[in-house]
mmCIF file of the N, C-alpha and C atoms, coordinates in Angstrom:
data_MODEL
# 
_entry.id   MODEL 
# 
loop_
_atom_site.group_PDB 
_atom_site.id 
_atom_site.type_symbol 
_atom_site.label_atom_id 
_atom_site.label_alt_id 
_atom_site.label_comp_id 
_atom_site.label_asym_id 
_atom_site.label_entity_id 
_atom_site.label_seq_id 
_atom_site.pdbx_PDB_ins_code 
_atom_site.Cartn_x 
_atom_site.Cartn_y 
_atom_site.Cartn_z 
_atom_site.occupancy 
_atom_site.B_iso_or_equiv 
_atom_site.pdbx_formal_charge 
_atom_site.auth_seq_id 
_atom_site.auth_comp_id 
_atom_site.auth_asym_id 
_atom_site.auth_atom_id 
_atom_site.pdbx_PDB_model_num 
ATOM 1   N N  . MET A 1 1  ? 1.010   -1.024  0.296   1.00 0.00 ? 1  MET A N  1 
ATOM 2   C CA . MET A 1 1  ? 0.316   -0.058  0.097   1.00 0.00 ? 1  MET A CA 1 
ATOM 3   C C  . MET A 1 1  ? 1.009   1.097   0.233   1.00 0.00 ? 1  MET A C  1 
ATOM 4   N N  . LYS A 1 2  ? 2.067   1.030   0.538   1.00 0.00 ? 2  LYS A N  1 
ATOM 5   C CA . LYS A 1 2  ? 3.126   1.867   0.624   1.00 0.00 ? 2  LYS A CA 1 
ATOM 6   C C  . LYS A 1 2  ? 3.047   2.807   -0.999  1.00 0.00 ? 2  LYS A C  1 
ATOM 7   N N  . LYS A 1 3  ? 3.394   1.487   -1.451  1.00 0.00 ? 3  LYS A N  1 
ATOM 8   C CA . LYS A 1 3  ? 4.182   2.127   -3.087  1.00 0.00 ? 3  LYS A CA 1 
ATOM 9   C C  . LYS A 1 3  ? 2.710   2.931   -4.223  1.00 0.00 ? 3  LYS A C  1 
ATOM 10  N N  . PHE A 1 4  ? 1.566   2.152   -3.479  1.00 0.00 ? 4  PHE A N  1 
ATOM 11  C CA . PHE A 1 4  ? 0.733   2.968   -4.167  1.00 0.00 ? 4  PHE A CA 1 
ATOM 12  C C  . PHE A 1 4  ? 0.561   4.584   -3.841  1.00 0.00 ? 4  PHE A C  1 
ATOM 13  N N  . TRP A 1 5  ? 0.406   4.977   -2.662  1.00 0.00 ? 5  TRP A N  1 
ATOM 14  C CA . TRP A 1 5  ? 0.190   6.309   -1.885  1.00 0.00 ? 5  TRP A CA 1 
ATOM 15  C C  . TRP A 1 5  ? 1.573   7.121   -2.394  1.00 0.00 ? 5  TRP A C  1 
ATOM 16  N N  . ALA A 1 6  ? 2.720   6.563   -2.485  1.00 0.00 ? 6  ALA A N  1 
ATOM 17  C CA . ALA A 1 6  ? 4.392   7.000   -3.183  1.00 0.00 ? 6  ALA A CA 1 
ATOM 18  C C  . ALA A 1 6  ? 3.686   7.452   -4.126  1.00 0.00 ? 6  ALA A C  1 
ATOM 19  N N  . ILE A 1 7  ? 2.993   6.508   -5.697  1.00 0.00 ? 7  ILE A N  1 
ATOM 20  C CA . ILE A 1 7  ? 2.853   6.803   -6.788  1.00 0.00 ? 7  ILE A CA 1 
ATOM 21  C C  . ILE A 1 7  ? 1.638   7.865   -6.777  1.00 0.00 ? 7  ILE A C  1 
ATOM 22  N N  . ALA A 1 8  ? 0.756   8.054   -6.003  1.00 0.00 ? 8  ALA A N  1 
ATOM 23  C CA . ALA A 1 8  ? -0.337  8.997   -5.638  1.00 0.00 ? 8  ALA A CA 1 
ATOM 24  C C  . ALA A 1 8  ? 0.056   10.076  -5.697  1.00 0.00 ? 8  ALA A C  1 
ATOM 25  N N  . CYS A 1 9  ? 0.712   9.652   -4.467  1.00 0.00 ? 9  CYS A N  1 
ATOM 26  C CA . CYS A 1 9  ? 1.523   11.978  -4.461  1.00 0.00 ? 9  CYS A CA 1 
ATOM 27  C C  . CYS A 1 9  ? 2.477   11.946  -5.140  1.00 0.00 ? 9  CYS A C  1 
ATOM 28  N N  . VAL A 1 10 ? 3.269   11.225  -6.038  1.00 0.00 ? 10 VAL A N  1 
ATOM 29  C CA . VAL A 1 10 ? 4.308   11.757  -6.826  1.00 0.00 ? 10 VAL A CA 1 
ATOM 30  C C  . VAL A 1 10 ? 3.152   12.385  -8.222  1.00 0.00 ? 10 VAL A C  1 
ATOM 31  N N  . ILE A 1 11 ? 2.136   11.993  -8.469  1.00 0.00 ? 11 ILE A N  1 
ATOM 32  C CA . ILE A 1 11 ? 1.172   12.299  -9.626  1.00 0.00 ? 11 ILE A CA 1 
ATOM 33  C C  . ILE A 1 11 ? 0.495   13.141  -8.743  1.00 0.00 ? 11 ILE A C  1 
ATOM 34  N N  . ALA A 1 12 ? 0.199   13.137  -8.066  1.00 0.00 ? 12 ALA A N  1 
ATOM 35  C CA . ALA A 1 12 ? -0.730  14.554  -7.401  1.00 0.00 ? 12 ALA A CA 1 
ATOM 36  C C  . ALA A 1 12 ? 0.222   15.657  -7.696  1.00 0.00 ? 12 ALA A C  1 
ATOM 37  N N  . PHE A 1 13 ? 1.317   15.941  -6.711  1.00 0.00 ? 13 PHE A N  1 
ATOM 38  C CA . PHE A 1 13 ? 1.980   16.749  -7.258  1.00 0.00 ? 13 PHE A CA 1 
ATOM 39  C C  . PHE A 1 13 ? 2.545   16.997  -8.641  1.00 0.00 ? 13 PHE A C  1 
ATOM 40  N N  . THR A 1 14 ? 2.663   16.767  -9.220  1.00 0.00 ? 14 THR A N  1 
ATOM 41  C CA . THR A 1 14 ? 3.026   16.734  -10.816 1.00 0.00 ? 14 THR A CA 1 
ATOM 42  C C  . THR A 1 14 ? 1.974   17.064  -11.392 1.00 0.00 ? 14 THR A C  1 
ATOM 43  N N  . ALA A 1 15 ? 0.395   17.109  -11.070 1.00 0.00 ? 15 ALA A N  1 
ATOM 44  C CA . ALA A 1 15 ? -0.304  17.801  -11.385 1.00 0.00 ? 15 ALA A CA 1 
ATOM 45  C C  . ALA A 1 15 ? -0.325  19.082  -11.090 1.00 0.00 ? 15 ALA A C  1 
ATOM 46  N N  . PHE A 1 16 ? -0.631  18.828  -9.582  1.00 0.00 ? 16 PHE A N  1 
ATOM 47  C CA . PHE A 1 16 ? -0.414  20.350  -9.137  1.00 0.00 ? 16 PHE A CA 1 
ATOM 48  C C  . PHE A 1 16 ? 0.322   21.555  -9.596  1.00 0.00 ? 16 PHE A C  1 
ATOM 49  N N  . TRP A 1 17 ? 1.929   20.807  -10.282 1.00 0.00 ? 17 TRP A N  1 
ATOM 50  C CA . TRP A 1 17 ? 3.008   22.012  -10.070 1.00 0.00 ? 17 TRP A CA 1 
ATOM 51  C C  . TRP A 1 17 ? 2.061   22.148  -11.781 1.00 0.00 ? 17 TRP A C  1 
ATOM 52  N N  . THR A 1 18 ? 2.239   21.497  -12.279 1.00 0.00 ? 18 THR A N  1 
ATOM 53  C CA . THR A 1 18 ? 2.044   21.628  -13.922 1.00 0.00 ? 18 THR A CA 1 
ATOM 54  C C  . THR A 1 18 ? 0.850   22.005  -14.612 1.00 0.00 ? 18 THR A C  1 
ATOM 55  N N  . PHE A 1 19 ? -0.305  22.139  -13.466 1.00 0.00 ? 19 PHE A N  1 
ATOM 56  C CA . PHE A 1 19 ? -1.732  23.000  -13.892 1.00 0.00 ? 19 PHE A CA 1 
ATOM 57  C C  . PHE A 1 19 ? -1.381  24.168  -12.724 1.00 0.00 ? 19 PHE A C  1 
ATOM 58  N N  . GLY A 1 20 ? -1.043  24.185  -11.645 1.00 0.00 ? 20 GLY A N  1 
ATOM 59  C CA . GLY A 1 20 ? -0.703  25.734  -11.153 1.00 0.00 ? 20 GLY A CA 1 
ATOM 60  C C  . GLY A 1 20 ? 0.169   26.379  -11.842 1.00 0.00 ? 20 GLY A C  1 
ATOM 61  N N  . PHE A 1 21 ? 1.379   26.177  -12.571 1.00 0.00 ? 21 PHE A N  1 
ATOM 62  C CA . PHE A 1 21 ? 1.747   27.168  -13.640 1.00 0.00 ? 21 PHE A CA 1 
ATOM 63  C C  . PHE A 1 21 ? 1.416   27.323  -14.909 1.00 0.00 ? 21 PHE A C  1 
ATOM 64  N N  . LEU A 1 22 ? 0.329   26.577  -15.575 1.00 0.00 ? 22 LEU A N  1 
ATOM 65  C CA . LEU A 1 22 ? -0.683  26.944  -16.506 1.00 0.00 ? 22 LEU A CA 1 
ATOM 66  C C  . LEU A 1 22 ? -1.477  27.869  -15.681 1.00 0.00 ? 22 LEU A C  1 
ATOM 67  N N  . ALA A 1 23 ? -1.886  27.869  -14.529 1.00 0.00 ? 23 ALA A N  1 
ATOM 68  C CA . ALA A 1 23 ? -3.176  28.888  -13.821 1.00 0.00 ? 23 ALA A CA 1 
ATOM 69  C C  . ALA A 1 23 ? -1.903  30.177  -13.976 1.00 0.00 ? 23 ALA A C  1 
ATOM 70  N N  . LEU A 1 24 ? -0.880  29.943  -13.707 1.00 0.00 ? 24 LEU A N  1 
ATOM 71  C CA . LEU A 1 24 ? -0.101  31.368  -13.425 1.00 0.00 ? 24 LEU A CA 1 
ATOM 72  C C  . LEU A 1 24 ? 0.137   31.966  -14.546 1.00 0.00 ? 24 LEU A C  1 
ATOM 73  N N  . ALA A 1 25 ? 0.504   31.224  -15.742 1.00 0.00 ? 25 ALA A N  1 
ATOM 74  C CA . ALA A 1 25 ? 0.672   31.929  -17.174 1.00 0.00 ? 25 ALA A CA 1 
ATOM 75  C C  . ALA A 1 25 ? -0.743  32.504  -17.772 1.00 0.00 ? 25 ALA A C  1 
ATOM 76  N N  . GLY A 1 26 ? -1.938  31.812  -17.287 1.00 0.00 ? 26 GLY A N  1 
ATOM 77  C CA . GLY A 1 26 ? -3.120  32.425  -18.023 1.00 0.00 ? 26 GLY A CA 1 
ATOM 78  C C  . GLY A 1 26 ? -3.179  33.603  -16.738 1.00 0.00 ? 26 GLY A C  1 
ATOM 79  N N  . LEU A 1 27 ? -2.938  33.676  -15.652 1.00 0.00 ? 27 LEU A N  1 
ATOM 80  C CA . LEU A 1 27 ? -3.037  35.204  -15.058 1.00 0.00 ? 27 LEU A CA 1 
ATOM 81  C C  . LEU A 1 27 ? -2.122  36.075  -15.267 1.00 0.00 ? 27 LEU A C  1 
ATOM 82  N N  . PHE A 1 28 ? -1.028  35.827  -15.704 1.00 0.00 ? 28 PHE A N  1 
ATOM 83  C CA . PHE A 1 28 ? 0.228   36.878  -16.127 1.00 0.00 ? 28 PHE A CA 1 
ATOM 84  C C  . PHE A 1 28 ? 1.106   36.752  -17.613 1.00 0.00 ? 28 PHE A C  1 
ATOM 85  N N  . GLY A 1 29 ? 0.475   35.413  -18.177 1.00 0.00 ? 29 GLY A N  1 
ATOM 86  C CA . GLY A 1 29 ? 1.263   35.254  -19.242 1.00 0.00 ? 29 GLY A CA 1 
ATOM 87  C C  . GLY A 1 29 ? 0.371   35.633  -20.385 1.00 0.00 ? 29 GLY A C  1 
ATOM 88  N N  . ASP A 1 30 ? 0.359   35.229  -21.860 1.00 0.00 ? 30 ASP A N  1 
ATOM 89  C CA . ASP A 1 30 ? -0.435  35.502  -23.137 1.00 0.00 ? 30 ASP A CA 1 
ATOM 90  C C  . ASP A 1 30 ? -1.215  34.662  -23.067 1.00 0.00 ? 30 ASP A C  1 
ATOM 91  N N  . ARG A 1 31 ? -1.372  33.519  -22.446 1.00 0.00 ? 31 ARG A N  1 
ATOM 92  C CA . ARG A 1 31 ? -2.210  32.598  -22.609 1.00 0.00 ? 31 ARG A CA 1 
ATOM 93  C C  . ARG A 1 31 ? -3.518  32.926  -21.680 1.00 0.00 ? 31 ARG A C  1 
ATOM 94  N N  . PRO A 1 32 ? -4.655  32.336  -22.025 1.00 0.00 ? 32 PRO A N  1 
ATOM 95  C CA . PRO A 1 32 ? -5.872  32.783  -21.246 1.00 0.00 ? 32 PRO A CA 1 
ATOM 96  C C  . PRO A 1 32 ? -6.438  31.749  -20.548 1.00 0.00 ? 32 PRO A C  1 
ATOM 97  N N  . PHE A 1 33 ? -6.600  32.869  -18.987 1.00 0.00 ? 33 PHE A N  1 
ATOM 98  C CA . PHE A 1 33 ? -6.975  32.046  -18.566 1.00 0.00 ? 33 PHE A CA 1 
ATOM 99  C C  . PHE A 1 33 ? -8.204  31.234  -18.681 1.00 0.00 ? 33 PHE A C  1 
ATOM 100 N N  . ASP A 1 34 ? -8.098  29.713  -17.898 1.00 0.00 ? 34 ASP A N  1 
ATOM 101 C CA . ASP A 1 34 ? -8.997  28.809  -17.718 1.00 0.00 ? 34 ASP A CA 1 
ATOM 102 C C  . ASP A 1 34 ? -9.172  28.291  -16.530 1.00 0.00 ? 34 ASP A C  1 
ATOM 103 N N  . TRP A 1 35 ? -10.416 28.448  -15.535 1.00 0.00 ? 35 TRP A N  1 
ATOM 104 C CA . TRP A 1 35 ? -10.420 27.798  -14.447 1.00 0.00 ? 35 TRP A CA 1 
ATOM 105 C C  . TRP A 1 35 ? -10.106 26.334  -14.051 1.00 0.00 ? 35 TRP A C  1 
ATOM 106 N N  . THR A 1 36 ? -10.229 25.760  -14.918 1.00 0.00 ? 36 THR A N  1 
ATOM 107 C CA . THR A 1 36 ? -10.158 23.907  -14.850 1.00 0.00 ? 36 THR A CA 1 
ATOM 108 C C  . THR A 1 36 ? -9.024  23.943  -14.488 1.00 0.00 ? 36 THR A C  1 
ATOM 109 N N  . SER A 1 37 ? -7.875  24.759  -14.849 1.00 0.00 ? 37 SER A N  1 
ATOM 110 C CA . SER A 1 37 ? -6.403  24.676  -14.492 1.00 0.00 ? 37 SER A CA 1 
ATOM 111 C C  . SER A 1 37 ? -5.775  24.450  -13.320 1.00 0.00 ? 37 SER A C  1 
ATOM 112 N N  . ALA A 1 38 ? -6.969  25.885  -12.573 1.00 0.00 ? 38 ALA A N  1 
ATOM 113 C CA . ALA A 1 38 ? -7.057  26.051  -10.905 1.00 0.00 ? 38 ALA A CA 1 
ATOM 114 C C  . ALA A 1 38 ? -7.540  24.952  -10.701 1.00 0.00 ? 38 ALA A C  1 
ATOM 115 N N  . LEU A 1 39 ? -8.620  24.548  -10.638 1.00 0.00 ? 39 LEU A N  1 
ATOM 116 C CA . LEU A 1 39 ? -9.382  23.631  -10.121 1.00 0.00 ? 39 LEU A CA 1 
ATOM 117 C C  . LEU A 1 39 ? -8.402  21.991  -10.002 1.00 0.00 ? 39 LEU A C  1 
ATOM 118 N N  . ILE A 1 40 ? -8.089  21.853  -11.198 1.00 0.00 ? 40 ILE A N  1 
ATOM 119 C CA . ILE A 1 40 ? -7.154  20.648  -10.869 1.00 0.00 ? 40 ILE A CA 1 
ATOM 120 C C  . ILE A 1 40 ? -5.775  20.653  -10.204 1.00 0.00 ? 40 ILE A C  1 
ATOM 121 N N  . SER A 1 41 ? -5.223  21.920  -10.740 1.00 0.00 ? 41 SER A N  1 
ATOM 122 C CA . SER A 1 41 ? -4.453  22.476  -9.567  1.00 0.00 ? 41 SER A CA 1 
ATOM 123 C C  . SER A 1 41 ? -4.761  22.427  -8.005  1.00 0.00 ? 41 SER A C  1 
ATOM 124 N N  . LEU A 1 42 ? -5.610  22.466  -7.416  1.00 0.00 ? 42 LEU A N  1 
ATOM 125 C CA . LEU A 1 42 ? -6.097  22.770  -6.582  1.00 0.00 ? 42 LEU A CA 1 
ATOM 126 C C  . LEU A 1 42 ? -6.527  20.948  -6.199  1.00 0.00 ? 42 LEU A C  1 
ATOM 127 N N  . ALA A 1 43 ? -6.676  20.298  -6.605  1.00 0.00 ? 43 ALA A N  1 
ATOM 128 C CA . ALA A 1 43 ? -7.267  18.966  -6.381  1.00 0.00 ? 43 ALA A CA 1 
ATOM 129 C C  . ALA A 1 43 ? -5.876  18.054  -6.027  1.00 0.00 ? 43 ALA A C  1 
ATOM 130 N N  . GLY A 1 44 ? -4.852  18.382  -7.488  1.00 0.00 ? 44 GLY A N  1 
ATOM 131 C CA . GLY A 1 44 ? -3.680  17.528  -7.007  1.00 0.00 ? 44 GLY A CA 1 
ATOM 132 C C  . GLY A 1 44 ? -2.839  18.303  -5.299  1.00 0.00 ? 44 GLY A C  1 
ATOM 133 N N  . LEU A 1 45 ? -2.789  19.548  -4.895  1.00 0.00 ? 45 LEU A N  1 
ATOM 134 C CA . LEU A 1 45 ? -2.201  20.071  -4.223  1.00 0.00 ? 45 LEU A CA 1 
ATOM 135 C C  . LEU A 1 45 ? -3.264  18.846  -2.887  1.00 0.00 ? 45 LEU A C  1 
ATOM 136 N N  . GLY A 1 46 ? -4.610  18.804  -3.163  1.00 0.00 ? 46 GLY A N  1 
ATOM 137 C CA . GLY A 1 46 ? -5.347  18.361  -2.136  1.00 0.00 ? 46 GLY A CA 1 
ATOM 138 C C  . GLY A 1 46 ? -4.617  16.873  -1.767  1.00 0.00 ? 46 GLY A C  1 
ATOM 139 N N  . LEU A 1 47 ? -5.221  15.902  -3.005  1.00 0.00 ? 47 LEU A N  1 
ATOM 140 C CA . LEU A 1 47 ? -4.204  15.190  -3.376  1.00 0.00 ? 47 LEU A CA 1 
ATOM 141 C C  . LEU A 1 47 ? -3.531  14.174  -2.752  1.00 0.00 ? 47 LEU A C  1 
ATOM 142 N N  . GLY A 1 48 ? -1.873  14.646  -3.264  1.00 0.00 ? 48 GLY A N  1 
ATOM 143 C CA . GLY A 1 48 ? -0.319  15.337  -2.778  1.00 0.00 ? 48 GLY A CA 1 
ATOM 144 C C  . GLY A 1 48 ? -0.793  15.094  -1.125  1.00 0.00 ? 48 GLY A C  1 
ATOM 145 N N  . ILE A 1 49 ? -1.217  15.794  -0.913  1.00 0.00 ? 49 ILE A N  1 
ATOM 146 C CA . ILE A 1 49 ? -0.937  16.344  0.686   1.00 0.00 ? 49 ILE A CA 1 
ATOM 147 C C  . ILE A 1 49 ? -1.758  15.060  1.640   1.00 0.00 ? 49 ILE A C  1 
ATOM 148 N N  . TYR A 1 50 ? -2.863  14.748  0.957   1.00 0.00 ? 50 TYR A N  1 
ATOM 149 C CA . TYR A 1 50 ? -3.128  13.557  1.876   1.00 0.00 ? 50 TYR A CA 1 
ATOM 150 C C  . TYR A 1 50 ? -2.202  12.448  1.320   1.00 0.00 ? 50 TYR A C  1 
ATOM 151 N N  . ALA A 1 51 ? -2.104  12.177  0.214   1.00 0.00 ? 51 ALA A N  1 
ATOM 152 C CA . ALA A 1 51 ? -0.961  11.228  0.155   1.00 0.00 ? 51 ALA A CA 1 
ATOM 153 C C  . ALA A 1 51 ? -0.049  11.083  0.680   1.00 0.00 ? 51 ALA A C  1 
ATOM 154 N N  . ARG A 1 52 ? 0.397   12.088  0.978   1.00 0.00 ? 52 ARG A N  1 
ATOM 155 C CA . ARG A 1 52 ? 1.379   11.829  2.008   1.00 0.00 ? 52 ARG A CA 1 
ATOM 156 C C  . ARG A 1 52 ? 1.646   12.128  3.310   1.00 0.00 ? 52 ARG A C  1 
ATOM 157 N N  . LEU A 1 53 ? 0.426   12.500  3.757   1.00 0.00 ? 53 LEU A N  1 
ATOM 158 C CA . LEU A 1 53 ? 0.000   12.146  5.203   1.00 0.00 ? 53 LEU A CA 1 
ATOM 159 C C  . LEU A 1 53 ? -0.084  10.466  5.285   1.00 0.00 ? 53 LEU A C  1 
ATOM 160 N N  . GLN A 1 54 ? -0.876  9.700   4.504   1.00 0.00 ? 54 GLN A N  1 
ATOM 161 C CA . GLN A 1 54 ? -1.192  8.268   4.123   1.00 0.00 ? 54 GLN A CA 1 
ATOM 162 C C  . GLN A 1 54 ? 0.088   7.760   4.651   1.00 0.00 ? 54 GLN A C  1 
ATOM 163 N N  . ILE A 1 55 ? 1.124   8.258   3.629   1.00 0.00 ? 55 ILE A N  1 
ATOM 164 C CA . ILE A 1 55 ? 2.545   7.646   3.665   1.00 0.00 ? 55 ILE A CA 1 
ATOM 165 C C  . ILE A 1 55 ? 3.481   7.669   4.947   1.00 0.00 ? 55 ILE A C  1 
ATOM 166 N N  . ASN A 1 56 ? 3.374   9.032   5.620   1.00 0.00 ? 56 ASN A N  1 
ATOM 167 C CA . ASN A 1 56 ? 3.837   9.252   7.424   1.00 0.00 ? 56 ASN A CA 1 
ATOM 168 C C  . ASN A 1 56 ? 2.894   8.409   7.906   1.00 0.00 ? 56 ASN A C  1 
ATOM 169 N N  . ALA A 1 57 ? 1.842   8.059   8.223   1.00 0.00 ? 57 ALA A N  1 
ATOM 170 C CA . ALA A 1 57 ? 1.060   7.361   9.269   1.00 0.00 ? 57 ALA A CA 1 
ATOM 171 C C  . ALA A 1 57 ? 1.901   5.739   8.707   1.00 0.00 ? 57 ALA A C  1 
ATOM 172 N N  . LEU A 1 58 ? 1.996   4.972   7.349   1.00 0.00 ? 58 LEU A N  1 
ATOM 173 C CA . LEU A 1 58 ? 2.146   4.208   6.763   1.00 0.00 ? 58 LEU A CA 1 
ATOM 174 C C  . LEU A 1 58 ? 3.659   3.406   7.567   1.00 0.00 ? 58 LEU A C  1 
ATOM 175 N N  . THR A 1 59 ? 4.418   5.030   7.227   1.00 0.00 ? 59 THR A N  1 
ATOM 176 C CA . THR A 1 59 ? 5.990   4.499   7.761   1.00 0.00 ? 59 THR A CA 1 
ATOM 177 C C  . THR A 1 59 ? 6.249   4.961   8.727   1.00 0.00 ? 59 THR A C  1 
ATOM 178 N N  . ALA A 1 60 ? 5.291   5.083   10.139  1.00 0.00 ? 60 ALA A N  1 
ATOM 179 C CA . ALA A 1 60 ? 5.909   5.773   11.180  1.00 0.00 ? 60 ALA A CA 1 
ATOM 180 C C  . ALA A 1 60 ? 7.387   4.585   11.884  1.00 0.00 ? 60 ALA A C  1 
ATOM 181 N N  . SER A 1 61 ? 6.471   3.768   11.798  1.00 0.00 ? 61 SER A N  1 
ATOM 182 C CA . SER A 1 61 ? 7.515   2.397   12.404  1.00 0.00 ? 61 SER A CA 1 
ATOM 183 C C  . SER A 1 61 ? 8.626   2.541   12.249  1.00 0.00 ? 61 SER A C  1 
ATOM 184 N N  . ILE A 1 62 ? 9.283   2.764   10.969  1.00 0.00 ? 62 ILE A N  1 
ATOM 185 C CA . ILE A 1 62 ? 10.675  3.340   10.412  1.00 0.00 ? 62 ILE A CA 1 
ATOM 186 C C  . ILE A 1 62 ? 11.467  4.369   11.057  1.00 0.00 ? 62 ILE A C  1 
ATOM 187 N N  . THR A 1 63 ? 11.059  5.106   11.629  1.00 0.00 ? 63 THR A N  1 
ATOM 188 C CA . THR A 1 63 ? 11.617  6.808   12.753  1.00 0.00 ? 63 THR A CA 1 
ATOM 189 C C  . THR A 1 63 ? 11.890  5.961   13.620  1.00 0.00 ? 63 THR A C  1 
ATOM 190 N N  . LYS A 1 64 ? 11.241  5.210   14.708  1.00 0.00 ? 64 LYS A N  1 
ATOM 191 C CA . LYS A 1 64 ? 11.563  4.120   15.553  1.00 0.00 ? 64 LYS A CA 1 
ATOM 192 C C  . LYS A 1 64 ? 12.422  2.764   15.645  1.00 0.00 ? 64 LYS A C  1 
ATOM 193 N N  . GLY A 1 65 ? 12.568  2.549   14.374  1.00 0.00 ? 65 GLY A N  1 
ATOM 194 C CA . GLY A 1 65 ? 13.566  1.713   13.369  1.00 0.00 ? 65 GLY A CA 1 
ATOM 195 C C  . GLY A 1 65 ? 13.205  0.452   14.091  1.00 0.00 ? 65 GLY A C  1 
ATOM 196 N N  . MET A 1 66 ? 11.467  0.156   14.053  1.00 0.00 ? 66 MET A N  1 
ATOM 197 C CA . MET A 1 66 ? 10.999  -1.221  13.524  1.00 0.00 ? 66 MET A CA 1 
ATOM 198 C C  . MET A 1 66 ? 11.432  -2.109  12.634  1.00 0.00 ? 66 MET A C  1 
ATOM 199 N N  . HIS A 1 67 ? 11.477  -1.132  11.484  1.00 0.00 ? 67 HIS A N  1 
ATOM 200 C CA . HIS A 1 67 ? 11.720  -1.777  9.989   1.00 0.00 ? 67 HIS A CA 1 
ATOM 201 C C  . HIS A 1 67 ? 12.502  -2.825  9.714   1.00 0.00 ? 67 HIS A C  1 
ATOM 202 N N  . VAL A 1 68 ? 13.605  -2.484  10.484  1.00 0.00 ? 68 VAL A N  1 
ATOM 203 C CA . VAL A 1 68 ? 15.000  -3.455  10.480  1.00 0.00 ? 68 VAL A CA 1 
ATOM 204 C C  . VAL A 1 68 ? 15.127  -4.899  10.433  1.00 0.00 ? 68 VAL A C  1 
ATOM 205 N N  . ARG A 1 69 ? 14.481  -5.382  11.458  1.00 0.00 ? 69 ARG A N  1 
ATOM 206 C CA . ARG A 1 69 ? 14.023  -7.088  11.643  1.00 0.00 ? 69 ARG A CA 1 
ATOM 207 C C  . ARG A 1 69 ? 12.883  -7.147  12.377  1.00 0.00 ? 69 ARG A C  1 
ATOM 208 N N  . PRO A 1 70 ? 11.624  -7.205  12.064  1.00 0.00 ? 70 PRO A N  1 
ATOM 209 C CA . PRO A 1 70 ? 10.313  -7.371  13.037  1.00 0.00 ? 70 PRO A CA 1 
ATOM 210 C C  . PRO A 1 70 ? 10.501  -8.611  13.478  1.00 0.00 ? 70 PRO A C  1 
ATOM 211 N N  . THR A 1 71 ? 10.942  -9.823  13.353  1.00 0.00 ? 71 THR A N  1 
ATOM 212 C CA . THR A 1 71 ? 11.173  -11.571 13.200  1.00 0.00 ? 71 THR A CA 1 
ATOM 213 C C  . THR A 1 71 ? 12.455  -11.426 13.861  1.00 0.00 ? 71 THR A C  1 
ATOM 214 N N  . GLN A 1 72 ? 12.719  -10.462 14.288  1.00 0.00 ? 72 GLN A N  1 
ATOM 215 C CA . GLN A 1 72 ? 14.040  -11.221 14.918  1.00 0.00 ? 72 GLN A CA 1 
ATOM 216 C C  . GLN A 1 72 ? 14.302  -12.277 16.113  1.00 0.00 ? 72 GLN A C  1 
ATOM 217 N N  . GLY A 1 73 ? 14.325  -13.215 16.013  1.00 0.00 ? 73 GLY A N  1 
ATOM 218 C CA . GLY A 1 73 ? 14.226  -14.472 16.784  1.00 0.00 ? 73 GLY A CA 1 
ATOM 219 C C  . GLY A 1 73 ? 13.233  -15.287 17.236  1.00 0.00 ? 73 GLY A C  1 
ATOM 220 N N  . GLU A 1 74 ? 12.318  -15.002 16.018  1.00 0.00 ? 74 GLU A N  1 
ATOM 221 C CA . GLU A 1 74 ? 11.195  -15.599 16.053  1.00 0.00 ? 74 GLU A CA 1 
ATOM 222 C C  . GLU A 1 74 ? 10.918  -16.619 14.197  1.00 0.00 ? 74 GLU A C  1 
ATOM 223 N N  . ASP A 1 75 ? 11.703  -16.235 13.661  1.00 0.00 ? 75 ASP A N  1 
ATOM 224 C CA . ASP A 1 75 ? 11.506  -17.131 12.431  1.00 0.00 ? 75 ASP A CA 1 
ATOM 225 C C  . ASP A 1 75 ? 13.411  -17.439 11.981  1.00 0.00 ? 75 ASP A C  1 
ATOM 226 N N  . GLU A 1 76 ? 13.188  -18.685 11.640  1.00 0.00 ? 76 GLU A N  1 
ATOM 227 C CA . GLU A 1 76 ? 14.664  -19.378 11.634  1.00 0.00 ? 76 GLU A CA 1 
ATOM 228 C C  . GLU A 1 76 ? 14.996  -18.387 9.924   1.00 0.00 ? 76 GLU A C  1 
ATOM 229 N N  . PHE A 1 77 ? 14.571  -18.304 9.258   1.00 0.00 ? 77 PHE A N  1 
ATOM 230 C CA . PHE A 1 77 ? 14.475  -18.507 8.057   1.00 0.00 ? 77 PHE A CA 1 
ATOM 231 C C  . PHE A 1 77 ? 15.426  -16.856 7.561   1.00 0.00 ? 77 PHE A C  1 
ATOM 232 N N  . ALA A 1 78 ? 14.396  -16.276 8.282   1.00 0.00 ? 78 ALA A N  1 
ATOM 233 C CA . ALA A 1 78 ? 14.500  -14.688 8.960   1.00 0.00 ? 78 ALA A CA 1 
ATOM 234 C C  . ALA A 1 78 ? 16.193  -14.693 9.187   1.00 0.00 ? 78 ALA A C  1 
ATOM 235 N N  . GLU A 1 79 ? 16.289  -15.833 10.232  1.00 0.00 ? 79 GLU A N  1 
ATOM 236 C CA . GLU A 1 79 ? 17.937  -14.707 10.653  1.00 0.00 ? 79 GLU A CA 1 
ATOM 237 C C  . GLU A 1 79 ? 18.984  -15.951 9.548   1.00 0.00 ? 79 GLU A C  1 
ATOM 238 N N  . LYS A 1 80 ? 18.165  -16.893 8.637   1.00 0.00 ? 80 LYS A N  1 
ATOM 239 C CA . LYS A 1 80 ? 19.245  -17.063 7.859   1.00 0.00 ? 80 LYS A CA 1 
ATOM 240 C C  . LYS A 1 80 ? 19.768  -16.005 7.147   1.00 0.00 ? 80 LYS A C  1 
ATOM 241 N N  . VAL A 1 81 ? 18.732  -15.191 6.478   1.00 0.00 ? 81 VAL A N  1 
ATOM 242 C CA . VAL A 1 81 ? 18.548  -14.488 5.231   1.00 0.00 ? 81 VAL A CA 1 
ATOM 243 C C  . VAL A 1 81 ? 19.213  -13.576 5.765   1.00 0.00 ? 81 VAL A C  1 
ATOM 244 N N  . HIS A 1 82 ? 19.032  -12.846 7.054   1.00 0.00 ? 82 HIS A N  1 
ATOM 245 C CA . HIS A 1 82 ? 19.890  -11.250 7.756   1.00 0.00 ? 82 HIS A CA 1 
ATOM 246 C C  . HIS A 1 82 ? 21.055  -11.406 8.434   1.00 0.00 ? 82 HIS A C  1 
ATOM 247 N N  . ALA A 1 83 ? 21.797  -13.244 8.320   1.00 0.00 ? 83 ALA A N  1 
ATOM 248 C CA . ALA A 1 83 ? 22.887  -13.592 8.968   1.00 0.00 ? 83 ALA A CA 1 
ATOM 249 C C  . ALA A 1 83 ? 24.351  -13.293 7.994   1.00 0.00 ? 83 ALA A C  1 
# 
């Protein structure tokens, strides 16, 4: 599930920056402004923030160091692989 949220985060922030720059080009450049660029940009920002929060929630154990060997002493196969 972490990979899904990571991919969603990248795609959402890509949409945010791409359509955000298009909206800014419509405001300050020669391109005509349309609201769809601004709305897609805001949706990308919202989804990107939500996806990043999901990644933080799913990887909270990494900062505690619990991801290294959660089966230490419990699984013989894991002990052989990590030895």
